C-alpha positions in Angstrom: 7.9 66.5 119.2 10.2 64.1 121.1 13.2 63.9 121.6 14.0 60.5 119.6 11.7 61.6 116.8 13.9 65.8 116.7 17.0 63.1 116.1 15.9 61.2 113.7 15.1 64.0 111.8 18.3 65.9 112.4 19.7 62.7 111.5 18.2 62.5 108.4 18.6 66.6 107.7 22.7 65.5 107.9 22.5 62.7 106.1 20.6 64.9 103.2 23.6 66.9 103.5 25.5 65.0 102.4 23.7 63.2 99.6 25.0 65.6 96.8 28.4 65.1 97.7 27.8 61.2 97.8 26.4 61.1 94.1 29.2 64.0 93.1 31.9 61.6 94.0 30.8 58.6 92.7 29.9 59.8 89.3 33.7 61.6 89.6 35.5 58.2 90.2 32.9 56.7 87.6 34.8 59.4 85.0 38.1 59.4 86.7 38.1 54.8 85.7 36.5 55.4 82.6 38.7 58.7 81.8 40.6 57.4 78.2 36.6 57.7 76.9 37.0 61.6 77.9 40.3 61.7 75.4 38.2 61.3 71.9 38.2 65.1 70.3 40.6 66.1 68.1 39.5 69.4 69.6 41.2 69.2 73.5 45.4 69.6 71.4 44.0 73.2 70.6 42.3 74.0 73.3 45.3 72.8 75.3 48.2 74.6 73.3 45.9 78.1 73.3 45.7 77.6 77.2 49.8 76.8 76.6 49.9 80.1 74.3 48.4 82.2 76.8 50.7 81.1 80.1 53.5 81.8 77.5 52.8 85.0 76.1 50.6 86.6 79.5 47.7 88.0 76.8 45.3 86.5 75.1 44.8 85.6 70.5 43.2 88.6 68.4 43.9 86.4 65.5 44.7 83.5 63.6 48.3 81.8 64.3 47.9 78.6 63.7 46.5 78.3 60.3 48.1 78.7 56.8 44.9 79.4 54.9 43.7 81.9 57.9 46.8 84.3 58.9 46.2 87.4 60.5 42.2 86.7 60.7 40.7 88.3 63.5 39.7 85.4 66.1 38.6 86.0 69.4 38.5 82.7 72.1 35.4 82.6 74.0 36.9 79.9 76.4 39.8 81.8 77.1 40.0 80.2 80.8 38.8 76.9 80.5 41.7 76.1 77.8 44.3 78.1 80.7 43.0 75.3 82.9 43.6 72.4 80.8 46.8 73.8 80.3 47.8 74.0 83.8 46.5 70.4 84.2 48.2 69.4 81.0 51.0 70.3 82.3 51.1 68.9 85.5 49.6 65.6 84.9 49.5 64.9 81.2 46.5 64.1 80.1 45.5 62.6 83.8 45.0 66.3 83.7 42.1 67.3 81.4 40.7 63.7 82.7 41.2 65.0 86.0 39.4 68.1 85.7 36.7 66.9 82.8 35.2 64.4 85.5 35.6 67.1 88.2 33.1 69.1 86.4 30.8 65.9 85.6 31.0 65.8 89.5 30.1 69.0 90.7 27.7 69.3 87.8 25.2 66.0 89.4 26.0 67.2 92.7 24.9 70.4 92.3 21.8 69.0 90.6 20.7 67.1 93.6 21.4 69.9 95.5 18.8 72.1 93.5 16.4 68.6 92.7 16.0 68.0 96.9 14.2 71.3 98.0 11.2 69.8 96.2 11.6 66.0 95.6 12.6 63.2 97.8 16.6 61.9 97.8 15.6 58.9 95.2 14.0 61.0 93.0 16.2 63.6 92.8 19.8 61.4 92.6 17.5 59.3 89.8 17.0 62.6 87.7 20.6 63.6 88.0 22.1 59.8 86.9 19.8 59.9 83.8 21.0 63.6 83.1 24.7 62.4 82.7 24.0 59.2 81.0 22.0 61.3 77.8 25.1 63.4 77.9 27.6 60.8 77.8 27.9 60.9 73.8 28.8 64.9 74.7 30.8 64.3 78.2 34.8 65.2 76.8 37.4 67.2 77.6 36.7 70.6 76.2 35.2 72.9 77.7 31.7 73.2 77.3 32.3 70.6 80.3 33.6 72.7 82.3 31.1 75.8 81.9 28.3 73.0 82.8 28.3 73.1 86.6 27.8 77.3 86.0 25.1 76.5 83.7 22.8 74.3 86.1 23.7 76.6 89.3 22.7 79.7 87.2 19.5 78.1 85.9 18.9 76.6 88.7 19.4 79.9 91.2 16.6 81.7 88.4 14.3 78.8 89.2 14.4 79.6 92.2 13.7 83.2 92.1 10.7 82.5 89.9 9.4 79.9 92.3 9.6 82.1 94.6 8.1 85.3 92.8 10.6 87.2 93.5 14.0 88.4 91.3 17.3 86.6 91.8 19.8 88.5 93.7 22.6 90.6 92.3 25.4 88.7 94.4 24.8 85.8 91.7 25.6 87.8 88.6 29.3 86.6 88.6 28.2 83.5 87.7 27.5 85.0 84.4 31.0 86.6 84.0 32.9 83.4 85.2 30.1 81.6 82.6 31.5 84.5 80.1 35.3 83.5 80.2 34.9 79.2 80.3 32.4 78.8 77.1 30.8 81.2 75.2 27.6 79.1 75.6 27.0 82.0 78.3 24.5 82.8 75.9 21.9 80.8 76.4 22.0 81.7 80.2 21.4 85.5 79.1 18.5 83.9 76.3 17.1 81.9 80.1 16.5 84.7 81.8 13.0 86.2 80.0 11.5 83.5 80.3 12.2 82.1 83.4 10.7 85.9 84.4 7.7 85.2 83.1 7.2 81.9 85.3 7.7 84.4 88.3 4.9 86.6 86.9 2.6 84.0 86.1 -0.5 84.4 88.6 0.5 87.5 89.9 -1.8 90.3 89.7 -1.0 92.7 86.8 0.5 95.8 89.6 3.1 93.5 90.9 3.6 92.1 87.3 4.5 95.2 86.3 7.2 96.0 88.9 8.3 92.6 89.3 8.7 93.0 85.5 10.4 96.0 85.4 13.4 93.7 87.8 13.6 91.4 85.8 14.8 93.4 83.2 16.8 94.9 85.3 18.7 92.0 86.2 19.1 90.8 82.7 20.5 94.2 81.6 22.8 93.6 84.9 23.7 90.0 83.3 24.7 91.0 79.9 26.9 94.0 81.0 28.6 90.6 83.6 28.6 88.4 81.0 30.9 91.3 78.9 33.4 90.8 82.5 36.3 89.3 80.4 39.7 90.4 79.0 37.3 90.4 75.5 34.9 93.3 76.6 32.1 93.6 74.3 33.6 91.6 71.2 32.8 88.0 73.5 29.1 88.6 72.9 29.8 88.8 68.9 32.2 86.0 68.9 30.0 83.8 71.2 27.3 84.3 67.7 29.5 83.7 65.6 29.2 79.9 65.4 25.5 80.7 65.4 26.3 82.2 61.6 27.3 79.4 59.8 24.3 78.6 58.0 24.0 75.2 55.7 27.7 73.9 57.5 25.8 73.6 60.5 24.2 70.7 59.8 27.4 69.2 59.3 29.9 69.0 62.0 28.1 66.4 64.3 27.8 68.3 67.2 25.8 71.1 66.2 23.4 68.7 63.6 19.9 67.2 64.1 19.7 64.4 66.7 19.5 61.5 65.0 16.9 58.8 66.1 17.7 55.7 63.5 18.8 54.2 66.4 17.3 53.8 70.1 19.3 56.3 71.9 19.5 58.3 75.8 17.9 61.1 74.0 15.2 59.4 72.5 14.4 57.4 76.0 14.9 60.6 77.9 12.1 62.1 75.9 10.0 58.9 76.1 10.5 59.6 80.0 9.2 62.6 79.7 6.0 62.3 78.5 5.3 59.4 80.2 6.3 61.8 83.9 3.4 64.2 82.5 0.7 61.6 81.8 1.0 59.3 84.7 1.2 62.3 87.1 -1.1 64.6 85.8 1.2 67.5 85.6 -0.1 70.9 85.0 2.3 73.1 84.0 2.0 77.1 83.6 2.0 78.3 80.3 5.5 79.7 81.1 7.3 76.3 82.1 5.4 74.4 78.8 7.6 77.0 77.2 10.5 76.4 78.6 10.5 72.8 78.1 9.8 73.4 74.8 12.3 75.5 74.0 15.2 73.0 75.8 13.4 70.0 73.9 13.5 72.4 70.3 17.2 73.4 71.6 18.0 69.7 71.8 16.6 68.5 68.7 18.2 70.9 66.8 22.1 70.7 67.5 23.1 67.0 69.4 25.5 69.6 72.0 22.2 70.8 73.2 21.3 67.8 74.8 22.8 68.1 77.7 21.1 70.7 78.4 17.9 69.8 77.9 18.9 66.8 80.4 20.4 68.9 83.6 17.9 72.0 82.9 14.7 70.2 82.3 14.4 68.4 85.6 15.3 72.3 86.9 11.7 73.3 85.7 9.2 70.1 86.6 11.0 69.9 90.3 8.4 72.4 92.1 5.4 71.0 90.2 6.5 67.5 90.7 7.5 68.2 94.5 3.7 69.6 94.5 2.1 66.4 93.9 3.9 64.1 96.1 2.1 62.7 98.7 5.3 61.6 100.8 6.4 64.7 102.9 10.5 64.8 103.1 13.1 65.5 106.1 13.0 69.6 106.6 16.0 71.0 107.5 16.9 72.1 111.0 17.5 75.7 111.5 19.7 75.0 115.3 21.5 72.3 114.1 24.7 72.0 117.3 28.3 72.5 116.6 28.9 68.2 117.2 26.2 67.2 114.3 28.8 70.2 112.0 31.0 68.8 112.9 30.0 65.1 112.0 29.1 66.3 108.8 32.3 68.1 107.7 33.9 65.2 108.8 32.1 63.2 106.9 32.6 65.0 103.8 36.6 65.6 103.8 36.5 62.0 104.3 34.5 61.5 101.4 36.5 63.7 99.3 40.5 62.4 100.9 38.6 59.0 99.2 38.1 60.2 96.5 41.7 61.6 96.1 43.4 58.5 97.0 40.9 56.3 94.6 42.3 59.1 92.0 46.2 58.8 92.7 45.9 54.8 93.2 44.0 54.1 89.6 46.8 57.0 88.0 49.9 55.0 89.3 49.1 52.2 87.6 47.3 53.7 84.5 48.1 55.8 81.7 45.7 58.2 80.4 46.0 57.7 76.4 44.3 59.9 73.4 42.0 58.0 70.9 44.1 56.8 68.3 42.5 57.4 65.4 43.3 61.2 65.6 46.4 61.3 66.5 48.3 59.8 62.9 51.8 60.2 64.9 54.0 57.9 62.5 52.5 60.1 59.5 52.9 63.4 60.7 56.4 62.1 61.6 57.1 61.7 58.1 55.7 64.9 57.4 58.0 66.5 59.7 61.0 64.9 58.3 60.2 65.7 54.6 59.7 69.5 56.1 56.4 69.9 53.8 55.4 73.1 54.9 51.5 73.6 53.4 49.6 70.1 54.2 45.9 69.6 53.1 44.7 67.9 56.6 41.3 66.0 57.3 39.6 68.4 59.2 39.4 65.9 63.3 43.8 65.7 62.4 44.0 69.5 62.5 44.3 69.7 67.1 46.5 67.1 66.4 48.9 69.1 63.5 48.3 72.6 65.9 49.6 70.3 69.2 52.7 69.8 67.1 53.3 73.6 65.7 52.4 72.8 62.2 50.6 75.0 60.2 47.5 73.9 58.9 44.9 74.3 56.6 41.8 73.9 58.4 41.2 72.5 62.2 38.1 72.5 64.3 37.5 76.4 64.7 34.5 76.5 61.8 33.9 80.2 62.9 36.9 81.3 62.1 36.9 79.6 58.5 33.9 80.6 57.4 30.8 78.6 55.6 32.1 79.0 52.3 35.3 77.7 53.3 34.7 74.7 55.0 31.6 74.2 52.6 34.6 74.0 49.9 36.2 71.9 51.8 33.9 69.0 52.8 32.6 69.4 48.9 36.0 68.1 48.0 37.3 65.8 50.6 33.7 63.6 50.0 34.1 64.2 46.8 30.4 65.8 46.3 32.3 68.3 43.7 35.9 66.8 42.3 36.9 70.3 40.9 36.6 72.2 44.3 39.2 68.9 45.9 41.8 69.5 42.6 41.4 73.4 42.9 41.6 73.7 46.3 45.1 71.4 45.9 46.5 74.2 43.0 44.3 77.6 44.8 46.7 76.7 48.3 50.1 75.7 46.8 49.3 72.0 48.7 52.5 70.6 48.9 50.9 67.1 50.5 47.8 65.3 51.9 47.1 64.1 55.4 43.4 62.7 54.9 41.4 59.6 57.3 42.0 56.5 55.6 38.6 55.9 54.3 38.4 59.3 52.9 36.8 59.5 48.9 40.2 62.1 48.3 42.6 59.7 49.6 41.5 57.3 47.7 41.4 59.0 44.3 43.9 60.9 44.6 45.8 57.7 43.7 44.7 58.7 40.5 45.2 62.6 39.5 47.7 63.4 37.8 50.8 64.7 39.5 50.0 62.8 42.9 51.1 59.6 44.3 51.0 57.8 47.7 53.8 57.9 50.1 52.2 56.3 53.4 49.5 54.8 54.6 48.3 52.8 57.8 44.9 52.8 59.7 44.3 55.9 60.4 45.8 58.4 58.1 47.1 59.1 54.0 50.0 60.3 53.0 50.0 62.3 49.3 52.3 63.9 47.6 53.1 65.9 44.0 55.0 63.2 41.7 58.2 66.1 41.2 58.3 66.7 45.2 61.7 65.1 47.0 60.9 61.6 48.1 64.7 61.1 49.1 63.3 60.2 52.8 60.3 58.7 51.6 59.1 55.5 53.3 56.7 52.3 51.8 53.4 52.5 52.4 52.1 50.3 55.4 
């Protein structure tokens, strides 16, 4: 090999090592610049509030103390570590903290995906897959715990897939990743569920004798991963808390992020499905049955629950990477085993410069931009009035629950559907949507409601104008307040 050719290979290797970092930096800056789009879900309020409570009390919640409809009901926070991280960042920088934390998580996710894909694919294709994954997931990229767990999910599945491609079992040194995931978010059950299908990818095509030995090693790894997932302050109750949401039956179809994917209009997920089919047809891919099962499983999850679309977007490329790489005729530069200290110094310096540029850009942007939560989730004026009137039992819209919790006001309901249960939430939804008028009046009486706080376009808010014993006290383009006719209205203000 000539010296010039060797230098060319080394240069390409160094450039290749910086690609994931460059992709991550670009992704980070994009989401910092459009950071306000990450603040659109009122669940972020109660997530931060719980994190603050954990920090203040040096303890974890085991029962509910934020609602007046479920006080003392057993409830565990399967995202406690994420909530603490969000609370710390919010205490330091306000809403800029959660925005930066979420942007970093998405950036790390994209960088890890590119790094894993580079083992089999050319750089442009690896980067393209990562960018598609981010675009397809845009609808669910919010300042919430599932985003902090996303890079851990990608790394975990990448480790499983790499071991399966080698016809081996993952190293037990990676088990702490599962412990980290189970402390960050309840979605860790997906990582446990994928161990089985991944093991069959490894077993496919081996002699029966070797299959038995390898399967037993995968089984032991799965048991160890299950044990690792319980290394949380809640222990085995973490598993129970993470699966409770799946027992909500019909209610899951009515919660937007758990509802089936919609194809009423063309969207990024639909484009990703077409792209997946096109790749298979164009490349003439022949996949092993276990890989086909994995892709079908991830596709089914995304079709069934919209919140699983990011798992589809980030994990399907990992399943396809090796088969696609094997069909590629283009040579890719290998990594040099003995890179000089000078080369490593140049690479490290370039990496530090990229990180420094990212942080400098963040500081400059934050100096003249204030991140704010979307207004339709924050009925500030309405809640101010309710506080003035000292309302105690407020029948609130679900999307206002998080904001009320942030104001230390007990809620009727909020985003913790697993706490309230299917029957209660279905009753509530039928009441506010007037599918059953009796539900509305019954809930108001049974829970001794003295004020309602509903969205401006809520059918229940319109009907309350005509229900005897209730009167409209306040309205704006965000929220409507009704109080009982016999309530004191000395401090009432006219509707806007």
